[in-house]
C-alpha positions, 0 to 999 in steps of 0.5 A, a space after each residue: 164885482 159889486 154889492 148888487 143882488 142882480 134885482 134891485 141893484 145890478 150885480 156889477 154895481 157898487 154905490 159909494 158916496 164920498 164926504 163931498 156928496 153925502 153928508 146928512 144930519 143922521 150920518 155926520 162926519 167924521 165917520 163912515 158906514 154902510 147904508 142898509 136902505 141905499 145898499 151903498 157905502 158912504 165915507 167922510 173926509 179922510 176915512 178911505 183906508 183899507 181898514 174902513 173900506 174893508 169893514 164897511 164893504 164887508 157889511 154887504 156880505 151879511 146884507 146880501 146873505 139874507 132876503 125877505 119874502 119879496 127878494 129884498 136883501 135885509 141882512 141880520 137885525 142890527 141890534 143886540 147879539 145879531 148886530 154884534 155878530 154882524 159887526 164882528 164878521 165885518 171887522 174880521 173880513 176886513 182883516 182878510 182884505 187888509 192882509 191882501 192889500 198890506 200883509 204887515 201887522 194886519 191884526 192892528 185896526 187903524 181908524 183914521 179918525 184923529 181922536 181914535 186909537 189903534 185897536 189890537 185884535 190880539 188883546 182887545 179886552 185892554 181897549 177902553 172906549 174912554 181912555 183910562 176909564 175901566 168902566 168902558 173896557 171891552 168884554 173878552 168873554 160872554 160872562 165878563 163883568 164888563 159885558 154890556 147889557 144896556 140899550 145904547 149903540 143898538 144894544 151894544 153891537 160894537 162892544 159885544 162884537 169884541 167877544 167874537 173878535 177875541 175868538 177869531 184871533 185865538 182860532 187863527 193865531 192860537 194862544 192861551 185864554 181863560 184857562 184854555 190853550 189853542 193852536 191856531 189854524 191860520 186866518 185863511 181857514 178861519 175866514 172860510 169857516 166864518 164866511 160859510 156860517 154867515 152866508 149859509 147858516 145864520 138867521 136874521 136874528 142870530 144869537 151868540 149861542 146859535 152862532 156857536 153851533 153854526 160855526 161848528 157846523 160850518 167847520 164840519 162841512 169844510 173839514 169833517 166832523 172829527 177834524 183838528 179844525 172843528 176841535 179848535 173852533 169848538 175850543 175857541 168858542 168855549 174859551 170866550 164862553 159863547 156856548 154859555 148863557 152870558 152875563 146878562 142872563 143872571 146865570 153864573 158862568 161855568 168853567 169852560 169845557 175847553 179848559 186844559 184838562 186833556 193834556 193840550 
């Protein structure tokens, strides 16, 4: 297989550049990335592990799910909420790949960069980008006071993506969060739902609120409107407040609709 679309790049072709062949001032080591213009993956020295490869390759799923009027793959807009959705799905699809390669403790993301620290999907809100600095803690819900409203990092695509990651974990593995209790439906079903939403329903400028509706629709397509899977997708998204306006809107948060009031 490959990343190609059969037109600009052959179906069977994937282009990857290693640190020895591809280092520029705009993409300095030690990092890795998916180049949207070249439709290629590039890696710096020491960055080729299942976590990094799976994440960067998964960006191509988004890229080749959206095309412009000339048939050129363009992906979602890489900024703000649409960019955060892109980052979240790349990270989540990486977990599916990582579990296939090495099924032990696949919910722990390992960045081989020596200054980076492992990222625990089960508790992402305790991770701060600057160790010990509470101001850089991740947001765990859309109305979190830690939610980023600035312009750095393409309007916070990496920081904002943590909200989606939290909902993915809760939907797959279950747990209790923000007053809501979930019984996990497993990672296989969760991956299928997310893949269908990304490839069939997301727009190029998708929002968190829009993704909430489309993830529920994807689950409905696969499992039926009144299925357990749809109910849990809805609960997981409501628990992280993805159906609400969000902190940056200035509107107050409301109690999640999935609050434990119905005896779960």
